[in-house]
C-alpha positions in Angstrom: -9.4 13.9 -2.3 -6.2 12.5 -3.7 -6.0 8.7 -3.5 -3.4 6.0 -3.8 -3.3 2.2 -3.9 -0.3 1.0 -1.8 1.6 -2.2 -2.7 1.9 -4.8 0.0 5.6 -3.9 0.5 4.5 -0.5 1.8 2.4 -2.0 4.6 5.0 -4.6 5.4 7.8 -2.1 5.6 5.8 0.3 7.6 4.8 -2.2 10.3 8.2 -3.8 10.5 10.7 -1.0 9.9 8.9 2.4 10.0 10.5 5.1 7.8 8.8 6.6 4.9 6.2 3.8 4.4 5.1 4.4 8.0 4.9 8.1 7.4 2.7 7.4 4.3 0.3 5.2 6.4 0.2 7.8 9.2 -0.6 10.6 6.7 -3.4 8.4 5.3 -4.7 7.7 8.8 -4.7 11.5 9.4 -7.0 12.0 6.3 -4.4 13.7 4.1 -5.3 11.3 1.3 -7.3 8.2 0.7 -5.7 4.7 0.5 -7.5 2.1 -1.6 -7.1 -1.6 -0.8 -8.6 -4.9 -1.9 -9.0 -8.2 -0.2 -6.1 -9.8 -2.2 -3.8 -7.0 -1.0 -4.6 -7.3 2.7 -4.5 -11.1 2.5 -1.0 -10.9 1.0 0.1 -8.4 3.7 -1.2 -10.7 6.5 0.4 -13.8 4.9 3.8 -12.2 4.6 3.7 -10.8 8.2 2.7 -14.3 9.4 5.1 -16.4 7.3 8.1 -14.3 6.9 8.1 -12.2 10.0 6.4 -14.7 12.3 3.6 -12.4 13.5 1.1 -14.2 15.8 -2.7 -14.3 15.2 -3.4 -11.4 17.7 -1.0 -9.0 16.0 -2.4 -10.0 12.6 -5.9 -9.2 13.7 -4.8 -5.9 15.1 -3.1 -4.8 11.9 -6.1 -6.0 9.8 -8.4 -3.9 12.0 -6.0 -0.9 11.9 -5.8 -1.0 8.1 -9.5 -1.4 7.7 -10.0 1.8 9.8 -8.3 4.1 7.3 -8.5 2.5 3.9 -11.3 2.2 1.3 -11.8 -1.4 0.4 -12.7 -2.2 -3.2 -13.6 -5.4 -5.0 -11.8 -5.5 -8.4 -14.0 -6.7 -11.2 -11.2 -7.5 -13.7 -8.3 -9.9 -13.5 -5.0 -8.7 -15.1 -1.9 -10.5 -16.2 0.4 -7.6 -17.1 3.3 -8.4 -14.8 4.1 -12.0 -15.5 7.3 -12.1 -13.4 5.4 -11.6 -10.2 1.6 -12.2 -10.6 0.6 -10.8 -7.2 1.7 -7.4 -8.5 -1.3 -7.6 -10.8 -3.6 -7.4 -7.8 -2.3 -3.9 -7.0 -3.0 -2.8 -10.6 -6.5 -4.3 -10.3 -7.2 -2.5 -7.1 -6.0 0.8 -8.5 -8.1 0.4 -11.6 -11.2 -0.4 -9.7 -10.8 2.4 -7.2 -9.7 4.9 -9.8 -6.7 5.7 -7.6 -4.7 8.8 -8.5 -1.4 6.9 -7.8 0.1 3.5 -7.1 2.7 3.6 -4.4 5.3 0.9 -4.3 8.9 -0.1 -3.8 8.6 -3.0 -6.2 10.9 -2.9 -9.2 8.5 -4.6 -11.6 5.7 -2.1 -10.9 8.1 0.9 -10.9 9.4 -0.2 -14.3 5.9 0.2 -15.7 6.1 3.9 -14.8 2.3 4.1 -15.0 -0.7 2.0 -15.4 -3.2 3.6 -17.8 -3.3 7.1 -16.5 -2.2 6.2 -13.0 1.5 7.1 -12.1 3.4 4.4 -10.3 5.8 6.0 -7.7 8.0 5.3 -4.8 6.6 6.3 -1.4 9.2 9.2 -0.9 8.2 10.6 -4.3 4.5 10.4 -3.4 5.1 12.3 -0.2 7.1 14.9 -2.2 4.3 15.3 -4.7 2.0 16.1 -1.7 4.5 18.8 -0.7 5.2 17.1 2.7 8.8 17.9 3.8 11.0 15.2 5.3 10.6 14.8 9.0 12.0 12.4 11.7 10.6 8.9 11.7 7.2 8.6 13.2 6.2 6.3 15.9 5.0 2.9 14.6 1.2 2.5 14.9 0.0 -0.2 17.2 0.4 -3.2 16.8 
């Protein structure tokens, strides 16, 4: 099965704004592909939802349980320092390397500038969906919460 490591901005955009990031998560939930995640990635997602978007503890617990239900959690064994401008981006690379993900999906300019990490292509969410051959469709309903 095809797999991808999603950057934190994919989760945050999906849960707050919908659009292609939400479509990406919904397709993963439907089992079209596997999404790999690590503890540092989910911790950053929850921190940003709490601090920047003022999500309360109940909503954060719901989103954590939702994400746990359709992702494969890995524990990276290496620490990277490739992207010096934004060190948390390195956690995405570590997760993808540990999980042997086929793709890294992001909207982050620093990661996109790399183009690929080892043999793992780094792509925007719309490009990933196009690679899967999924035609554009209307926005999907946001998952609960």
